[in-house]
C-alpha positions in Angstrom: 0.0 0.0 0.0 2.7 2.4 1.0 4.4 1.6 -2.1 1.1 2.4 -4.1 0.9 5.9 -2.6 4.6 6.5 -3.3 4.1 5.5 -7.0 1.0 7.9 -7.0 2.9 10.6 -5.3 5.6 10.3 -8.1 3.0 10.6 -10.8 1.4 14.0 -9.4 5.0 15.5 -9.2 5.8 14.6 -12.6 2.6 15.9 -13.9 3.1 19.1 -12.0 6.5 19.4 -13.3 5.5 18.9 -16.8 2.5 21.3 -16.4 5.1 24.0 -15.0 7.4 23.7 -17.7 5.0 23.0 -20.6 5.7 25.0 -23.7 4.4 28.7 -23.6 3.6 30.2 -27.1 3.5 33.6 -28.1 1.9 35.3 -31.0 3.3 38.7 -32.6 1.1 40.4 -35.0 2.5 43.3 -37.1 0.2 46.3 -38.3 -0.5 46.9 -41.9 -4.3 48.3 -42.0 -6.7 45.9 -43.8 -3.8 43.4 -44.3 -3.9 42.4 -40.6 -7.1 40.4 -41.5 -4.4 37.6 -42.5 -3.7 37.2 -39.0 -7.4 36.0 -38.2 -6.5 33.2 -41.1 -3.4 32.1 -39.3 -5.2 32.1 -35.6 -8.1 29.8 -37.0 -5.4 27.6 -38.7 -3.5 27.3 -35.3 -6.8 26.6 -33.3 -7.9 24.0 -35.6 -5.0 22.0 -35.2 -5.3 22.3 -31.3 -1.6 24.9 -31.4 -2.0 26.5 -28.2 -1.6 30.4 -27.9 -0.2 31.8 -24.5 0.5 35.3 -25.0 -0.2 37.8 -27.8 1.3 41.1 -28.8 0.5 43.4 -31.5 0.8 46.8 -33.0 -2.2 48.9 -35.1 -4.3 46.5 -36.9 -2.3 43.5 -35.0 -3.2 45.2 -31.9 -7.0 45.3 -32.8 -7.0 41.4 -33.7 -4.8 40.6 -30.9 -7.0 42.3 -28.4 -10.3 40.8 -29.7 -8.3 37.3 -29.3 -7.2 38.4 -25.8 -10.8 39.1 -24.7 -12.0 35.7 -25.7 -13.4 36.2 -29.4 -13.1 33.3 -31.5 -12.0 33.4 -35.4 -15.7 33.1 -36.1 -16.6 36.2 -33.7 -13.9 38.2 -35.0 -15.2 37.5 -38.7 -18.6 38.6 -37.8 -17.4 41.6 -36.2 -15.2 42.6 -39.5 -18.0 42.0 -41.7 -20.7 43.6 -39.7 -22.4 47.0 -40.8 -21.2 48.3 -37.2 -17.6 47.8 -38.1 -18.1 49.3 -41.5 -19.4 52.5 -39.5 -16.9 52.6 -37.2 -13.9 52.9 -39.9 -16.1 55.5 -42.1 -17.5 57.5 -39.5 -21.2 56.9 -40.6 -24.1 57.1 -38.0 -26.6 54.3 -38.0 -30.0 55.9 -39.1 -32.0 55.1 -36.0 -29.3 57.2 -34.0 -29.4 60.1 -36.4 -31.1 62.7 -34.1 -32.6 65.1 -36.7 -34.1 67.3 -34.3 -31.0 69.0 -33.5 -29.9 69.5 -37.2 -30.1 73.0 -38.8 -30.9 73.3 -42.4 -28.1 72.6 -44.5 -26.0 75.6 -45.7 -23.3 75.6 -49.0 -20.2 76.4 -47.2 -16.7 75.2 -48.4 -14.9 76.7 -45.2 -16.1 77.0 -41.6 -13.9 79.2 -39.3 -14.6 78.7 -35.6 -13.5 81.6 -33.4 -13.8 82.5 -29.5 -15.5 85.8 -28.7 -13.7 85.9 -25.6 -10.2 85.8 -27.1 -10.8 85.8 -31.0 -7.1 86.4 -32.2 -5.8 83.6 -30.0 -8.3 80.8 -30.9 -9.2 80.8 -34.5 -9.8 77.7 -36.2 -10.1 76.9 -39.9 -11.8 73.9 -41.3 -11.5 73.4 -44.8 -10.6 69.5 -44.6 -11.4 67.2 -41.9 -8.7 66.9 -39.0 -8.6 63.0 -40.1 -9.8 60.8 -42.7 -12.0 59.1 -40.2 -14.6 60.8 -38.5 -13.9 59.6 -34.7 -17.6 60.0 -33.7 -18.4 56.4 -34.1 -15.1 55.1 -32.9 -15.1 57.0 -29.4 -18.5 55.3 -28.6 -17.5 52.0 -30.1 -14.5 51.1 -28.0 -16.3 51.7 -25.1 -18.7 49.1 -25.9 -16.0 46.7 -27.4 -13.3 46.8 -24.6 -15.0 48.3 -21.4 -16.2 44.9 -20.1 -12.8 43.2 -20.5 -11.1 46.1 -18.7 -13.3 46.1 -16.1 -12.9 42.0 -15.6 -9.1 42.3 -15.9 -8.9 45.4 -13.3 -6.8 47.2 -15.8 -4.1 44.5 -15.9 -3.6 42.8 -19.4 -2.1 40.0 -17.9 -5.7 39.0 -16.2 -7.4 39.0 -19.8 -8.4 35.6 -21.3 -5.1 35.6 -22.8 -2.2 38.2 -21.4 -1.6 40.9 -23.9 0.5 43.7 -25.1 0.2 46.7 -27.6 2.4 49.8 -28.6 1.6 53.1 -29.4 4.0 56.0 -30.4 4.6 59.3 -28.3 6.0 61.4 -31.4 6.6 64.3 -28.9 9.2 62.5 -27.2 10.3 60.1 -30.1 9.6 56.8 -28.2 7.2 53.9 -28.2 4.5 53.3 -25.4 4.2 49.8 -24.2 0.6 49.1 -22.9 0.4 46.3 -20.2 -2.1 47.9 -18.1 -4.9 50.8 -18.0 -7.9 50.9 -20.3 -7.9 48.4 -23.0 -9.9 50.3 -25.4 -7.4 53.4 -25.1 -4.4 51.1 -25.6 -5.5 49.8 -28.7 -7.1 53.0 -30.1 -3.9 54.8 -29.4 -2.1 51.8 -31.4 -4.0 52.1 -34.6 -4.2 56.0 -34.6 -2.2 56.4 -37.8 -1.6 60.2 -38.3 -4.2 62.2 -41.0 -6.4 58.8 -40.8 -7.3 58.2 -37.3 -7.5 60.8 -35.0 -5.1 60.4 -32.0 -6.2 60.4 -28.3 -4.5 61.9 -25.4 -3.3 59.3 -22.5 -1.5 60.9 -19.5 -1.3 64.3 -21.3 0.4 62.6 -24.2 -1.0 62.6 -27.7 -0.5 58.7 -28.8 -0.4 57.9 -32.2 0.0 54.4 -34.3 2.5 52.0 -32.8 3.8 51.2 -36.1 5.9 54.7 -36.2 8.7 53.2 -33.7 7.8 49.6 -33.5 5.4 47.8 -36.1 6.5 44.1 -34.9 7.0 43.8 -31.2 8.9 40.7 -30.7 11.1 42.5 -28.2 8.1 43.5 -26.1 7.1 39.6 -26.2 10.4 38.3 -25.3 10.8 40.9 -22.4 7.5 40.7 -20.9 6.2 36.9 -21.4 9.5 34.9 -22.1 7.8 32.4 -24.4 9.3 29.3 -25.3 8.5 29.7 -28.9 7.1 32.8 -31.1 4.9 32.8 -33.8 4.8 35.8 -36.2 3.0 37.1 -38.7 4.2 40.2 -40.9 1.7 41.8 -43.4 3.9 45.1 -43.5 7.1 46.3 -44.8 9.4 49.4 -44.2 8.6 52.4 -46.6 10.2 52.0 -49.7 11.2 55.0 -52.0 7.9 57.3 -52.3 6.5 57.6 -55.7 5.6 61.3 -57.2 1.6 61.4 -56.6 1.3 58.6 -53.9 0.9 61.1 -50.8 -0.2 58.4 -48.4 3.2 56.7 -49.5 5.1 59.8 -48.7 3.3 60.6 -45.4 4.2 56.9 -44.5 8.0 57.4 -45.8 8.4 60.7 -43.5 6.7 59.3 -40.6 7.5 55.7 -40.1 10.9 54.4 -38.7 12.3 51.2 -39.8 11.1 48.4 -38.0 13.1 44.8 -37.7 10.7 42.4 -39.1 12.7 39.3 -38.9 12.6 36.6 -35.9 15.5 34.4 -35.4 14.7 30.8 -35.9 15.7 30.0 -32.5 13.0 32.1 -31.2 10.3 30.7 -33.3 8.4 30.5 -36.8 7.7 33.8 -39.0 5.4 34.0 -41.7 5.8 37.0 -44.0 3.0 38.5 -46.7 3.8 40.8 -49.4 0.9 42.8 -50.5 1.3 45.2 -53.3 -2.7 46.1 -54.1 -4.3 46.2 -50.7 -5.3 49.4 -49.4 -5.4 50.5 -45.8 -9.2 50.4 -45.5 -9.8 47.1 -47.9 -12.0 45.6 -44.8 -14.6 44.3 -47.5 -11.8 41.8 -48.7 -11.9 39.8 -45.7 -12.4 36.3 -47.3 -9.4 36.8 -49.8 -6.9 38.2 -46.9 -8.2 35.7 -44.2 -7.9 32.8 -46.7 -4.3 33.6 -47.6 -3.2 33.7 -43.9 -5.2 30.6 -43.2 -3.6 28.5 -46.3 0.2 30.0 -45.4 -0.4 28.4 -41.9 -1.7 25.3 -42.8 1.2 24.8 -45.4 3.7 25.2 -42.5 1.5 23.3 -40.1 4.0 20.5 -39.8 7.0 22.6 -39.1 4.8 24.1 -36.3 3.8 21.0 -34.8 7.3 19.8 -34.8 8.6 22.7 -32.9 5.4 22.9 -30.6 4.7 19.6 -29.0 2.0 21.0 -26.8 -1.7 20.7 -27.6 -4.9 22.7 -26.7 -8.3 20.9 -27.7 -10.0 23.7 -29.5 -13.6 22.4 -27.9 -12.1 22.7 -24.4 -10.8 26.2 -25.6 -14.2 27.3 -26.8 -15.8 26.3 -23.3 -13.2 28.3 -21.4 -14.1 31.3 -23.8 -17.8 30.7 -23.1 -17.1 30.8 -19.5 -15.1 34.0 -19.4 -17.1 36.0 -21.5 -20.3 35.1 -19.4 -18.3 36.4 -16.3 -17.8 39.9 -17.8 -19.9 42.5 -15.7 -23.1 43.5 -17.6 -23.4 47.4 -18.8 -25.1 49.1 -16.3 -24.3 52.8 -15.9 -25.6 55.3 -13.0 -22.9 58.0 -12.1 -22.2 60.6 -14.9 -18.9 62.4 -14.6 -18.4 65.2 -17.0 -15.2 67.3 -17.7 -14.3 70.2 -19.9 -17.5 72.2 -19.4 -19.3 74.5 -16.7 -21.9 73.5 -14.3 -25.0 74.6 -16.6 -23.4 72.7 -19.3 -23.1 69.6 -17.5 -26.7 69.9 -16.6 -27.8 70.4 -19.9 -25.6 67.1 -21.2 -27.1 64.9 -18.2 -30.6 65.5 -19.3 -29.8 63.6 -22.6 -29.4 60.4 -20.7 -33.0 59.3 -19.6 -32.4 57.1 -16.6 -34.7 54.5 -15.0 -36.6 54.7 -12.0 -33.4 53.4 -10.0 -31.2 56.1 -11.4 -29.5 53.7 -13.9 -29.4 53.2 -17.9 -28.4 50.9 -20.1 -26.0 50.8 -23.0 -28.7 51.6 -25.7 -29.9 54.8 -23.8 -25.9 55.6 -23.8 -25.7 55.4 -27.3 -29.1 57.4 -28.1 -27.6 59.9 -25.5 -24.3 60.1 -27.0 -25.6 60.8 -30.5 -28.1 63.1 -29.4 -25.3 65.3 -28.1 -23.1 64.9 -31.0 -26.0 66.0 -33.2 -25.8 69.3 -31.3 -23.5 72.2 -33.3 -22.2 73.6 -29.8 -20.0 70.3 -29.2 -17.3 69.3 -30.8 -16.3 65.8 -29.4 -17.1 63.6 -26.7 -14.8 61.0 -25.6 -16.6 58.5 -23.2 -15.1 56.0 -20.6 -16.6 53.5 -18.6 -15.1 52.9 -15.2 -16.3 49.8 -13.3 -17.5 50.1 -9.8 -17.4 46.4 -8.3 -18.8 47.4 -5.3 -22.2 47.5 -6.9 -21.4 46.0 -10.0 -22.1 48.8 -12.2 -20.1 51.2 -14.5 -19.4 55.1 -14.1 -19.7 57.1 -17.1 -16.8 59.5 -17.8 -17.3 62.1 -20.6 -14.6 64.4 -21.9 -16.5 67.0 -23.7 -14.7 69.6 -26.3 -17.2 72.5 -26.9 -17.0 74.2 -30.4 -16.2 78.2 -30.1 -19.1 80.5 -30.0 -18.7 81.8 -33.3 -18.9 80.5 -36.6 -18.0 82.2 -40.0 -18.9 80.4 -43.2 -17.9 80.9 -47.1 -19.1 78.9 -49.8 -21.3 78.7 -52.8 -21.6 77.3 -56.2 -20.1 77.8 -59.6 -21.5 76.3 -62.5 -22.0 76.5 -66.3 -25.6 76.4 -66.1 -25.4 80.1 -64.7 -26.3 79.1 -61.0 -23.2 80.9 -59.6 -23.7 81.6 -56.0 -21.6 83.3 -53.4 -22.5 82.3 -49.9 -21.4 84.0 -46.8 -22.9 83.0 -43.1 -22.3 83.6 -39.5 -23.5 82.1 -36.2 -23.3 82.8 -32.6 -24.0 79.6 -30.3 -24.2 79.5 -26.7 -25.0 76.4 -24.5 -25.7 76.9 -20.9 -29.2 75.7 -19.1 -30.4 75.5 -22.7 -28.7 75.9 -26.3 -29.3 79.1 -28.4 -28.0 80.4 -31.5 -28.3 83.4 -33.7 -27.6 83.1 -37.6 -27.0 85.4 -40.3 -26.9 84.0 -43.9 -26.6 85.5 -47.1 -26.7 84.3 -51.1 -25.4 86.5 -53.8 -25.9 85.2 -57.5 -27.1 85.5 -61.0 -30.4 83.3 -60.3 -30.8 83.2 -56.7 -30.3 85.9 -53.9 -30.9 85.6 -50.3 -30.8 87.3 -47.0 -31.9 85.2 -43.9 -31.5 86.1 -40.3 -32.8 83.2 -37.6 -32.8 82.7 -34.1 -33.2 79.3 -32.3 -33.5 78.4 -28.7 -33.5 74.4 -27.5 -34.9 73.6 -24.0 -33.7 70.5 -22.6 -37.3 69.4 -21.1 -38.6 66.1 -20.4 -40.0 66.2 -24.0 -37.3 68.7 -25.7 -38.6 71.4 -27.6 -37.2 74.0 -30.0 -38.2 77.6 -30.9 -37.0 78.8 -34.2 -37.4 82.2 -35.7 -36.8 83.1 -39.4 -36.9 86.5 -41.3 -36.1 86.0 -45.0 -35.8 87.9 -48.1 -34.9 86.3 -51.5 -35.3 86.8 -55.1 -35.3 84.0 -58.0 -34.7 85.5 -61.5 -35.3 83.0 -64.1 -34.1 85.5 -67.0 -30.7 84.4 -66.2 -31.4 80.7 -67.1 -31.9 81.6 -71.1 -28.5 81.1 -71.8 -28.2 77.4 -71.0 -31.8 76.4 -72.6 -31.0 74.7 -75.7 -34.6 74.9 -76.9 -37.8 76.5 -76.0 -38.9 80.1 -75.2 -36.7 82.2 -73.0 -38.2 82.9 -69.6 -38.3 86.6 -68.1 -39.9 85.8 -64.7 -38.9 86.9 -61.4 -40.0 86.1 -58.1 -39.6 87.9 -54.5 -40.3 86.5 -51.2 -40.4 88.5 -47.7 -41.5 86.5 -44.7 -41.0 85.9 -41.0 -42.2 82.5 -39.5 -42.1 81.0 -36.3 -41.6 77.2 -35.8 -42.2 74.8 -32.7 -40.4 71.7 -32.9 -39.8 68.5 -30.9 -38.5 64.9 -31.5 -40.8 62.3 -33.2 -39.1 58.9 -33.0 -35.5 59.8 -33.7 -35.0 60.6 -37.1 -38.1 63.0 -37.5 -39.3 65.8 -35.9 -42.7 67.2 -35.5 -42.7 70.8 -36.5 -45.6 73.5 -36.1 -45.3 76.9 -37.9 -47.0 79.9 -38.2 -45.8 83.2 -40.5 -46.7 85.9 -42.5 -45.4 86.5 -46.2 -45.4 88.9 -48.9 -44.7 87.2 -52.1 -44.3 89.0 -55.6 -44.3 87.3 -58.8 -42.9 89.5 -62.2 -43.7 88.0 -65.7 -44.8 88.6 -69.1 -47.8 87.0 -70.6 -46.6 87.1 -74.3 -43.5 85.9 -75.7 -43.7 88.9 -78.4 -41.5 91.6 -76.3 -40.6 95.3 -77.2 -37.5 95.6 -74.7 -37.5 99.7 -75.1 -41.0 99.8 -73.5 -41.8 96.4 -72.0 -42.8 96.3 -68.6 -43.7 93.1 -66.6 -47.1 92.5 -65.1 -46.8 91.9 -61.5 -49.0 89.9 -59.0 -48.5 90.4 -55.2 -49.9 87.9 -52.5 -49.9 88.7 -48.7 -50.4 85.4 -47.1 -50.9 84.4 -43.3 -50.9 80.7 -42.4 -49.8 77.8 -40.4 -48.3 74.5 -40.9 -47.8 71.0 -39.2 -45.1 68.8 -40.6 -43.2 65.5 -39.8 -39.8 65.8 -41.1 -36.5 63.7 -41.3 -33.2 63.3 -43.1 -30.6 60.8 -42.6 -29.1 61.4 -46.2 -25.2 61.2 -46.2 -24.5 64.3 -47.9 -26.3 67.7 -48.6 -26.3 67.0 -52.2 -25.9 63.9 -54.3 -26.7 61.7 -51.6 -26.0 57.8 -51.7 -27.5 56.7 -48.7 -30.3 57.4 -46.2 -33.7 58.8 -46.8 -35.4 62.2 -46.4 -38.7 62.2 -45.9 -41.4 65.3 -45.2 -45.2 65.3 -44.7 -46.6 68.7 -44.1 -50.2 70.4 -44.6 -50.6 74.2 -44.9 -53.4 76.3 -44.3 -53.4 79.7 -45.7 -55.5 82.9 -46.3 -54.3 85.8 -48.5 -54.9 88.5 -50.6 -53.9 88.9 -54.2 -53.4 92.2 -56.3 -52.5 92.2 -59.8 -50.6 95.4 -61.8 -50.7 95.3 -65.0 -47.3 96.1 -66.5 -48.4 97.2 -70.2 -51.5 98.5 -71.6 -54.5 100.1 -69.8 -55.5 99.1 -66.4 -59.4 98.2 -66.0 -59.0 97.9 -62.4 -57.0 101.0 -61.6 -54.8 99.2 -59.3 -57.8 98.2 -57.3 -57.7 94.3 -58.6 -58.1 92.5 -55.2 -58.7 88.7 -54.7 -59.2 87.1 -51.2 -59.1 83.2 -50.9 -58.1 80.6 -48.2 -56.8 77.2 -49.2 -55.4 73.9 -48.0 -52.0 72.6 -49.2 -50.8 69.0 -48.6 -47.4 67.6 -49.6 -45.4 64.3 -49.1 -41.9 64.0 -50.3 -39.6 60.8 -49.9 -36.3 60.3 -51.3 -34.6 56.8 -50.1 -31.6 55.2 -50.9 -30.9 51.3 -51.0 -27.4 50.1 -50.8 -26.7 46.6 -52.4 -23.6 44.7 -53.2 -20.8 45.6 -55.7 -21.0 49.2 -55.3 -24.4 49.7 -56.6 -27.2 51.8 -55.0 -30.7 52.4 -55.8 -32.3 55.7 -55.1 -36.1 56.2 -55.3 -37.9 59.5 -55.0 -41.7 60.1 -54.8 -43.5 63.5 -54.4 -47.2 64.0 -54.0 -48.8 67.4 -53.9 -52.3 69.0 -53.5 -53.7 72.5 -53.4 -56.9 73.5 -53.1 -55.9 76.8 -54.1 -58.0 78.6 -56.9 -56.5 80.4 -59.9 -54.7 83.5 -59.7 -55.7 86.6 -62.0 -54.0 85.1 -65.1 -52.5 81.7 -66.4 -48.9 82.9 -65.7 -49.5 84.1 -62.6 -51.6 80.6 -61.8 -48.3 78.7 -63.2 -45.8 80.5 -60.9 -47.7 79.9 -57.8 -48.7 76.3 -58.6 -46.5 73.5 -56.8 -43.4 72.2 -58.8 -41.7 69.1 -59.5 -37.9 69.6 -59.1 -36.1 66.5 -58.0 -32.7 67.5 -59.8 -30.3 70.2 -58.8 -30.8 71.8 -62.4 -34.7 71.5 -62.2 -34.5 73.4 -59.1 -33.1 76.6 -60.8 -35.3 76.2 -64.1 -38.6 77.4 -64.4 -40.7 74.8 -66.7 -44.3 75.1 -66.6 -44.7 71.5 -67.8 -43.8 70.3 -64.6 -46.1 72.7 -62.5 -49.6 71.8 -61.2 -51.8 72.7 -58.1 -52.3 68.7 -58.0 -49.8 65.9 -59.2 -47.9 63.1 -58.4 -44.1 62.4 -59.2 -41.9 59.2 -59.1 -38.5 58.5 -60.0 -35.4 56.0 -59.8 -31.8 56.8 -59.5 -29.5 53.7 -60.0 -26.0 54.9 -58.8 -22.7 53.1 -59.3 -19.9 54.2 -56.6 -16.4 53.4 -57.9 -15.2 54.5 -54.9 -16.1 56.6 -51.5 -15.1 59.9 -53.7 -16.4 59.3 -57.2 -19.8 57.7 -58.5 -22.3 58.1 -61.4 -26.0 58.5 -61.1 -28.9 58.2 -63.6 -32.1 59.8 -62.2 -35.2 59.0 -64.4 -38.3 60.6 -63.4 -42.1 60.9 -64.4 -44.6 63.6 -63.7 -48.3 63.2 -63.7 -50.4 66.4 -63.2 -53.7 65.1 -61.8 -55.4 68.2 -63.7 -52.9 70.0 -66.0 -53.7 73.6 -65.8 -54.2 75.1 -69.4 -54.3 78.4 -71.0 -57.4 80.0 -72.8 -57.7 82.6 -75.6 -58.0 85.3 -72.8 -54.9 84.1 -70.9 -56.7 82.6 -68.1 -56.0 79.6 -66.2 -58.6 76.3 -66.5 -58.1 72.6 -65.8 -57.5 70.0 -68.4 -58.3 66.4 -68.8 -57.5 63.9 -65.9 -53.8 62.8 -66.1 -53.3 64.1 -69.6 -50.2 65.8 -69.9 -47.7 63.2 -68.3 -43.9 64.5 -68.7 -40.7 62.9 -67.7 -37.0 64.2 -67.5 -33.8 62.0 -67.1 -30.2 63.3 -65.9 -26.7 61.3 -66.1 -24.0 62.8 -63.8 -20.6 62.0 -62.7 -20.1 63.3 -59.3 -16.8 63.8 -56.9 -17.7 64.3 -53.7 -14.8 66.2 -51.7 -14.9 67.4 -48.1 -15.4 71.0 -49.2 -18.0 70.6 -52.0 -18.9 68.4 -55.0 -18.1 68.5 -58.9 -20.6 67.4 -60.9 -20.7 66.9 -65.1 -24.2 66.4 -66.3 -26.1 65.9 -69.2 -30.2 65.9 -68.9 -33.2 66.0 -71.0 -36.7 67.4 -70.4 -39.9 66.0 -72.3 -41.3 69.5 -72.7 -40.3 71.7 -74.4 -39.4 69.6 -77.3 -35.5 68.6 -77.6 -34.8 70.3 -74.4 -31.2 69.0 -73.8 -29.1 70.7 -71.6 -25.3 69.7 -70.3 -23.1 71.8 -67.8 -20.3 71.3 -65.1 -20.8 72.5 -61.3 -18.8 73.2 -58.5 -19.8 73.4 -54.7 -23.1 72.9 -53.1 -26.2 74.2 -54.8 -28.6 74.9 -51.5 -31.3 77.5 -51.2 -32.5 79.2 -48.0 -35.9 78.5 -46.1 -38.8 79.0 -48.5 -42.3 80.5 -47.2 -44.7 77.7 -48.5 -42.2 74.8 -48.9 
């Protein structure tokens, strides 16, 4: 019996000794942007062959893949993340439609340049924005890294050795010209810093140091793996190389050559096994090539698997590994928040910000409420950036939310406009004063000066952060449309000599409706004036336009929403507006030529109802193809004006394209109509696309002209018209370049072509 016990004891000691001295395997992953997807294929091949991974270290994209693996994500889960719409939004900066908080958005303006200045110290603090500070807008990434990494940070208590797999990553302190090694702290901050390549991703500040991409000083951290973990063997994956001689015209290559220091991408055979991949045709953001890049890494690892198994005798059953992962992930704390700590703003601004996070009765809120509150705040023109952090409080198993808020300067100065061969040249100048304390307020002055359109608009807005947020907006506007200036770019048809003027004051009260829309109530008083000739035979030496003036009072109720990804030439999102107007007004008519039988006394008073619904929507498909759809339905019970021309100028217009918005075409005007359109779009890349818009217009009762130049209704759905436009569009940060050719069914042979640069955006209209 004693001999049996002795033998068992020896066996236990032997097992313990073998366990203590079992091979430890380290995995080192280089940076390289989307090329780093190769790492996931290697990890999959290792796991399928039961090769253990005990430590992981990475830089940049290697830090992203390595951190996910260190947090217990399997290759399948990493693949789902990379292929998800969420991940695409992280590196494009686009916001998911359900989080677009349209209630906070002001009408778009056509600026190229936005200059921010502080009124308190205008000379010291001036920020001019023509191009964005980084290619990728950080608004999505700031929140995504909280969601992705905060639970693991809480579980390991800020010690990366206590993750599911011990982890290291590298960032760069460019001021002190040294690498930063992360072994503890906030895991999301560490990974975010490691991947922040200059000009592509915005750097973050850690302990008062701006941290940039780790690849600047160490893109393949083998030395850190050896120093911190002392593994028995290392498996290395290199998908990058030292910058070569930059080529003329390759701006990214030139930037990389200036910034990146040489990295030692070798791995001595005594330390382990190195897999090196050479890519010449993979861009930094080619994440949609996951399958191709993953398979390259997987196949290379499989080819080397016999060598790997000869070097690594220890095995880890992948089924047991998966069970351990599930246990680890289930142990992570649930996202529940209570305390909100806000830095960077005053006490009143803190109160305003806190009100955006709707809490439960117990004073807590969940991750979804954090998302909605964050995106609501980022929709505010007065907030520049919010960097959130979630800190775990183990005593009550809840997270505290820390928000580092950067406010925009109070004064915004804007310059922009539009230049076009079609005569739509515009110069735009705008200024806005913002102030945020207990409530948000702003005052704006906008002016446009051009050949066709001129506008001066003053507006004031106050947002009240009540339980149901409410916005009050007052607009005073003066504008003119001079359609005579379009004569030179109409190839066929009679010249147009019509002019329109608008002067109005309008008050709007708005409140959010769901998240993507707002309900808006308006009331206003406007003076409208139309000038026109009722004949095409004009003697300009004596000619004087007829004039119709309208003094109109009315109110409106609207549901309005817009998630389009651009103020013009959108390729995703939707814009929807349903509005009902009730008007009462007085019309006066003054003839320009001939005798006036009314002696200036013509006056007509009427009241009417006006309804309209407009929907513009884009459906994104694979292979860079998008299908846009457009619908507009319009109804007005308004009676005809004094004459046919005046009636047409006040009728509803169908103008779905940029060119049609500056064109007066009576064939596409009616008091009741339905208009439909489709617009297939092919996106060559994120900047350049081609779009073909095809639209049909069906007036329910077309407006006709009799022999006395009076208006009357024609037959039901009698005059159906169409228009089409093919455009090549280059969308730049400061504006859009468009080359187009279009055709209108009426007048006959009506073809137009041209080139535009900028944004063609008009101010608020009285009856829109």
